[in-house]
C-alpha positions in Angstrom: 182.9 154.5 250.8 180.4 153.0 247.7 179.2 156.2 247.5 182.1 158.1 246.8 182.4 155.6 244.4 179.6 156.0 242.5 180.1 159.6 242.1 183.2 159.2 240.9 183.4 160.3 237.1 185.6 158.8 234.5 187.0 161.3 232.1 188.6 158.6 229.5 184.7 157.3 229.3 183.4 160.9 229.1 185.7 162.4 226.7 183.8 162.9 223.1 187.1 161.9 221.4 187.3 158.6 223.5 184.3 157.5 222.5 185.0 157.9 218.8 188.0 155.9 219.0 186.0 153.2 220.9 183.6 153.1 217.4 186.2 152.9 215.5 187.8 150.1 217.1 184.3 148.5 217.5 183.4 148.4 213.6 187.2 147.4 212.6 186.3 144.2 215.1 182.8 143.8 214.5 183.8 143.7 210.2 186.7 141.5 210.9 184.3 138.7 212.9 181.7 139.8 209.7 184.8 138.7 207.5 184.1 142.5 205.8 187.5 143.6 204.3 186.0 146.4 202.7 184.9 147.4 206.1 187.8 146.7 208.0 190.1 148.3 205.8 187.7 151.4 206.2 188.9 151.5 209.5 192.4 151.8 208.7 194.8 154.7 208.0 196.0 153.8 204.4 199.4 155.1 204.1 203.2 153.8 204.5 202.2 154.7 208.4 200.4 152.2 208.6 201.8 148.9 211.0 199.9 146.0 211.4 201.7 144.0 214.6 200.6 140.7 215.4 201.7 137.5 217.3 201.4 133.6 216.8 202.5 130.3 217.7 204.3 129.8 214.4 206.1 133.2 213.7 206.3 134.6 216.8 206.2 138.7 217.2 205.9 140.3 213.3 205.3 142.9 212.1 203.9 144.4 209.1 204.6 148.2 207.5 203.1 150.1 205.1 199.4 150.3 204.0 200.2 148.4 200.6 201.6 145.3 202.6 199.4 145.5 205.3 196.3 145.4 202.6 197.3 142.2 200.5 198.0 140.5 203.4 194.8 141.3 205.0 192.9 140.7 201.5 194.4 137.3 201.1 193.8 136.8 205.2 190.1 137.5 204.1 189.9 135.5 201.1 191.2 132.5 202.5 189.7 132.5 205.8 193.2 131.9 207.5 
């Protein structure tokens, strides 16, 4: 059984499109942790389709719609370190 599991491939991990998606997510996360707004924002689609959904103890579940609003909100977050 163990030998059969080792030979089983994972099509998601092998798909080049998925590798590119993982690379973008990784870059977005690393840029956020580095507190680099310009790098972080380069990982986002910057138009009216952009939606940022987040949850917090203070505000519950919320969403910001459109890049202008998302970018403005997050730039302030990066600047204040909130």
